[in-house]
C-alpha positions as a Markdown table, in Angstrom:
| # | Residue | x | y | z |
|---|---|---|---|---|
| 1 | Met | -6.4 | -3.2 | 36.6 |
| 2 | Pro | -7.4 | -0.9 | 33.7 |
| 3 | Asp | -10.0 | -2.2 | 31.2 |
| 4 | Leu | -9.5 | -2.2 | 27.5 |
| 5 | Asp | -11.3 | 1.1 | 26.9 |
| 6 | Glu | -9.2 | 2.8 | 29.5 |
| 7 | Ile | -6.1 | 1.5 | 27.9 |
| 8 | Leu | -7.2 | 2.4 | 24.3 |
| 9 | Asp | -8.3 | 5.8 | 25.4 |
| 10 | Ala | -5.1 | 6.7 | 27.3 |
| 11 | Ala | -3.2 | 8.0 | 24.3 |
| 12 | Pro | -3.6 | 8.0 | 20.5 |
| 13 | Val | -0.6 | 5.8 | 20.0 |
| 14 | Ile | 0.6 | 2.6 | 21.8 |
| 15 | Pro | 4.3 | 2.0 | 21.3 |
| 16 | Val | 5.0 | -1.5 | 20.1 |
| 17 | Leu | 8.3 | -2.5 | 21.5 |
| 18 | Val | 10.7 | -5.2 | 20.3 |
| 19 | Met | 13.6 | -5.0 | 22.8 |
| 20 | Asp | 16.6 | -7.3 | 23.5 |
| 21 | Asp | 18.2 | -5.8 | 26.6 |
| 22 | Ala | 16.4 | -5.5 | 29.9 |
| 23 | Arg | 18.9 | -2.8 | 30.9 |
| 24 | Thr | 17.3 | -0.4 | 28.5 |
| 25 | Ala | 13.8 | -1.0 | 29.8 |
| 26 | Leu | 13.7 | 1.8 | 32.4 |
| 27 | Pro | 15.1 | 4.6 | 30.3 |
| 28 | Val | 12.9 | 3.7 | 27.4 |
| 29 | Ala | 9.7 | 3.5 | 29.5 |
| 30 | Arg | 10.5 | 6.7 | 31.3 |
| 31 | Ala | 11.0 | 8.5 | 28.0 |
| 32 | Leu | 7.8 | 7.3 | 26.5 |
| 33 | Val | 5.7 | 8.1 | 29.6 |
| 34 | Ala | 7.4 | 11.5 | 29.9 |
| 35 | Gly | 6.5 | 12.1 | 26.2 |
| 36 | Gly | 2.8 | 11.4 | 26.9 |
| 37 | Leu | 2.5 | 7.8 | 25.9 |
| 38 | Pro | 1.8 | 5.7 | 29.0 |
| 39 | Val | 0.6 | 2.5 | 27.4 |
| 40 | Leu | 3.5 | 0.3 | 26.4 |
| 41 | Glu | 3.2 | -3.0 | 24.5 |
| 42 | Val | 6.3 | -5.2 | 25.0 |
| 43 | Thr | 6.2 | -7.9 | 22.4 |
| 44 | Leu | 7.2 | -11.4 | 23.5 |
| 45 | Arg | 9.6 | -11.8 | 20.6 |
| 46 | Thr | 12.9 | -11.8 | 22.5 |
| 47 | Pro | 14.2 | -13.7 | 25.5 |
| 48 | Ala | 14.4 | -10.5 | 27.5 |
| 49 | Ala | 10.7 | -9.5 | 27.0 |
| 50 | Leu | 9.4 | -10.8 | 30.3 |
| 51 | Ala | 12.2 | -9.1 | 32.3 |
| 52 | Ile | 11.5 | -5.9 | 30.4 |
| 53 | Ile | 7.8 | -6.0 | 31.4 |
| 54 | Arg | 8.8 | -6.5 | 35.0 |
| 55 | Ala | 11.2 | -3.5 | 34.9 |
| 56 | Met | 8.8 | -1.2 | 33.1 |
| 57 | Arg | 6.1 | -1.8 | 35.7 |
| 58 | Glu | 8.3 | 0.1 | 38.1 |
| 59 | Val | 7.9 | 3.3 | 36.1 |
| 60 | Pro | 5.2 | 5.6 | 37.6 |
| 61 | Gly | 2.3 | 6.1 | 35.2 |
| 62 | Ala | 3.2 | 3.3 | 32.8 |
| 63 | Ile | 0.5 | 0.8 | 31.7 |
| 64 | Val | 2.6 | -2.2 | 30.5 |
| 65 | Gly | 1.2 | -5.0 | 28.4 |
| 66 | Ala | 2.5 | -8.0 | 26.6 |
| 67 | Gly | 2.3 | -8.3 | 22.8 |
| 68 | Thr | 2.7 | -11.3 | 20.5 |
| 69 | Val | 0.8 | -13.5 | 22.9 |
| 70 | Leu | 0.3 | -16.7 | 20.9 |
| 71 | Asp | -1.1 | -19.2 | 23.4 |
| 72 | Pro | -2.3 | -19.7 | 27.0 |
| 73 | Ala | 1.2 | -20.5 | 28.2 |
| 74 | Met | 2.4 | -17.2 | 26.9 |
| 75 | Leu | -0.6 | -15.4 | 28.5 |
| 76 | Asp | 0.2 | -17.0 | 31.9 |
| 77 | Ala | 3.9 | -16.0 | 31.6 |
| 78 | Ala | 2.9 | -12.4 | 30.8 |
| 79 | Ile | 0.5 | -12.3 | 33.8 |
| 80 | Asp | 3.3 | -13.7 | 36.0 |
| 81 | Ala | 5.6 | -10.9 | 34.8 |
| 82 | Gly | 3.1 | -8.3 | 35.8 |
| 83 | Ala | 1.6 | -7.4 | 32.4 |
| 84 | Gln | -1.6 | -5.3 | 32.8 |
| 85 | Phe | -3.0 | -6.3 | 29.4 |
| 86 | Ala | -2.2 | -8.7 | 26.5 |
| 87 | Val | -2.2 | -8.4 | 22.8 |
| 88 | Ser | -2.3 | -11.2 | 20.3 |
| 89 | Pro | -1.8 | -11.1 | 16.5 |
| 90 | Gly | -4.8 | -13.5 | 16.0 |
| 91 | Leu | -7.2 | -15.6 | 18.1 |
| 92 | Thr | -7.4 | -19.3 | 18.7 |
| 93 | Asp | -10.1 | -21.1 | 20.7 |
| 94 | Ser | -7.6 | -22.1 | 23.4 |
| 95 | Leu | -6.4 | -18.5 | 23.8 |
| 96 | Ala | -10.0 | -17.2 | 23.9 |
| 97 | Arg | -10.9 | -19.6 | 26.7 |
| 98 | Ala | -7.8 | -18.7 | 28.7 |
| 99 | Ala | -8.5 | -15.0 | 28.3 |
| 100 | Ala | -12.1 | -15.5 | 29.5 |
| 101 | Thr | -10.8 | -16.3 | 33.0 |
| 102 | Ala | -7.6 | -14.2 | 33.0 |
| 103 | Pro | -7.1 | -11.3 | 35.4 |
| 104 | Ile | -6.0 | -9.0 | 32.6 |
| 105 | Pro | -7.8 | -8.1 | 29.3 |
| 106 | Leu | -6.8 | -9.4 | 25.9 |
| 107 | Leu | -6.8 | -7.4 | 22.7 |
| 108 | Pro | -7.0 | -10.1 | 20.0 |
| 109 | Gly | -5.8 | -9.5 | 16.4 |
| 110 | Val | -8.0 | -9.8 | 13.3 |
| 111 | Ala | -7.3 | -9.3 | 9.6 |
| 112 | Thr | -10.5 | -10.5 | 7.9 |
| 113 | Ala | -14.3 | -10.3 | 8.3 |
| 114 | Ser | -14.5 | -13.9 | 9.3 |
| 115 | Glu | -11.9 | -13.3 | 12.0 |
| 116 | Val | -13.9 | -10.3 | 13.3 |
| 117 | Met | -17.0 | -12.5 | 13.5 |
| 118 | Arg | -15.1 | -15.2 | 15.3 |
| 119 | Ala | -13.8 | -12.7 | 17.8 |
| 120 | Arg | -17.3 | -11.4 | 18.3 |
| 121 | Asp | -18.5 | -15.0 | 19.0 |
| 122 | His | -16.0 | -15.2 | 21.8 |
| 123 | Gly | -17.2 | -11.9 | 23.3 |
| 124 | Phe | -14.5 | -9.5 | 22.1 |
| 125 | Ser | -15.5 | -6.1 | 20.9 |
| 126 | Arg | -12.1 | -4.4 | 21.1 |
| 127 | Leu | -9.8 | -5.7 | 18.4 |
| 128 | Lys | -6.3 | -5.2 | 17.0 |
| 129 | Phe | -6.4 | -4.9 | 13.2 |
| 130 | Phe | -3.1 | -6.6 | 12.2 |
| 131 | Pro | -1.2 | -6.4 | 9.9 |
| 132 | Ala | -3.1 | -3.2 | 9.2 |
| 133 | Thr | -1.5 | -2.0 | 5.9 |
| 134 | Ala | -0.9 | -5.4 | 4.5 |
| 135 | Ser | -4.5 | -6.5 | 5.3 |
| 136 | Gly | -6.2 | -3.8 | 3.3 |
| 137 | Gly | -5.3 | -0.6 | 5.1 |
| 138 | Leu | -7.8 | 2.2 | 5.7 |
| 139 | Pro | -10.5 | 0.9 | 3.3 |
| 140 | Ala | -10.6 | -2.5 | 5.2 |
| 141 | Val | -11.0 | -1.0 | 8.7 |
| 142 | Lys | -13.7 | 1.4 | 7.4 |
| 143 | Ala | -15.5 | -1.6 | 5.8 |
| 144 | Phe | -15.3 | -3.5 | 9.1 |
| 145 | Ala | -16.7 | -0.5 | 11.0 |
| 146 | Ser | -19.6 | -0.1 | 8.6 |
| 147 | Val | -20.6 | -3.8 | 9.0 |
| 148 | Phe | -19.8 | -4.5 | 12.6 |
| 149 | Gly | -21.3 | -1.9 | 14.8 |
| 150 | Gly | -20.0 | -1.3 | 18.3 |
| 151 | Leu | -16.5 | -2.5 | 17.7 |
| 152 | Arg | -13.3 | -0.5 | 18.4 |
| 153 | Phe | -10.0 | -1.1 | 16.6 |
| 154 | Cys | -6.3 | -0.6 | 17.3 |
| 155 | Pro | -4.7 | -0.9 | 13.9 |
| 156 | Thr | -1.0 | -1.9 | 14.0 |
| 157 | Gly | 1.5 | -2.7 | 11.2 |
| 158 | Gly | 2.8 | -0.3 | 8.6 |
| 159 | Ile | 1.6 | 2.8 | 10.4 |
| 160 | Thr | 3.9 | 5.8 | 10.8 |
| 161 | Gln | 3.8 | 9.3 | 12.3 |
| 162 | Asp | 3.0 | 10.7 | 8.9 |
| 163 | Asn | 0.0 | 8.5 | 8.1 |
| 164 | Ala | -1.3 | 8.1 | 11.6 |
| 165 | Pro | -3.8 | 11.0 | 11.3 |
| 166 | Asp | -5.6 | 9.2 | 8.5 |
| 167 | Trp | -6.1 | 6.2 | 10.7 |
| 168 | Leu | -7.2 | 8.2 | 13.8 |
| 169 | Ala | -9.7 | 10.0 | 11.7 |
| 170 | Ile | -11.8 | 6.8 | 11.5 |
| 171 | Pro | -14.4 | 6.9 | 14.3 |
| 172 | Ala | -14.1 | 3.2 | 15.0 |
| 173 | Val | -10.3 | 3.5 | 15.5 |
| 174 | Ala | -9.6 | 4.0 | 19.2 |
| 175 | Cys | -5.9 | 4.3 | 18.8 |
| 176 | Ile | -3.0 | 2.9 | 16.8 |
| 177 | Gly | 0.0 | 0.8 | 17.5 |
| 178 | Gly | 3.4 | 2.0 | 16.2 |
| 179 | Thr | 6.9 | 0.6 | 16.1 |
| 180 | Trp | 8.5 | 3.9 | 15.0 |
| 181 | Leu | 8.7 | 5.3 | 18.5 |
| 182 | Val | 11.6 | 3.0 | 19.5 |
| 183 | Pro | 13.4 | 1.6 | 16.5 |
| 184 | Pro | 15.5 | -1.5 | 17.2 |
| 185 | Cys | 19.0 | -0.6 | 18.3 |
| 186 | Asp | 21.6 | -1.6 | 20.9 |
| 187 | Ser | 21.6 | 1.8 | 22.7 |
| 188 | Pro | 18.2 | 3.6 | 22.5 |
| 189 | Asp | 18.4 | 7.4 | 22.8 |
| 190 | Pro | 15.9 | 8.5 | 25.5 |
| 191 | Ala | 15.9 | 12.1 | 24.4 |
| 192 | Ala | 15.0 | 11.1 | 20.8 |
| 193 | Ile | 12.4 | 8.7 | 22.1 |
| 194 | Glu | 10.7 | 11.3 | 24.2 |
| 195 | Gln | 10.7 | 13.7 | 21.3 |
| 196 | Arg | 9.0 | 11.1 | 19.0 |
| 197 | Ala | 6.6 | 10.3 | 21.8 |
| 198 | Arg | 5.6 | 13.9 | 22.2 |
| 199 | Ala | 4.9 | 14.2 | 18.5 |
| 200 | Ala | 2.8 | 11.0 | 18.6 |
| 201 | Ala | 0.9 | 12.1 | 21.8 |
| 202 | Ala | 0.0 | 15.3 | 20.0 |
| 203 | Leu | -2.0 | 13.4 | 17.4 |
| 204 | Lys | -5.7 | 14.0 | 17.9 |
| 205 | Lys | -8.7 | 11.7 | 17.5 |
| 206 | Asp | -11.4 | 13.4 | 15.4 |
């Protein structure tokens, strides 16, 4: 099972996927991996999400995680579906305790200095900054990095292909999460997804 640093270092962008139809899971995952983005975050926001995780695990080279994990029960369901990592928008004591004994790593979300301190108290040093743009954007994550040494962030929320380089230029930003790779639609276009993935994979960390 990959650790969080291996996951965060695999590509500059983690596609954040909100998908309704498990039948589209394989072509979408194959397109993203072919485009150079192997780490896939399937958000648990739709009834099909767990089935999509199971299907995407079949794609060679894919590292499939569950996003929008809100509580221990959702973490257990993600693990049962084969998720290789979990991402949460925030952090509760119960979720932190469950993550401490889980067989997969958790990337918890933070939006304030107090939340960063709380996550540190629970032993987390790899954090999702969410919602990134709404929570202060680039100045906020730069401030966190200057105060809290040794942390690495994956900002998500309001980031696009155009502004991604500004985020990746921050040393404490390991990678970013993006929803633009696979816009919500009934019939995803694998060729267009692969093209967007290649452009995102070409982004460089300074």
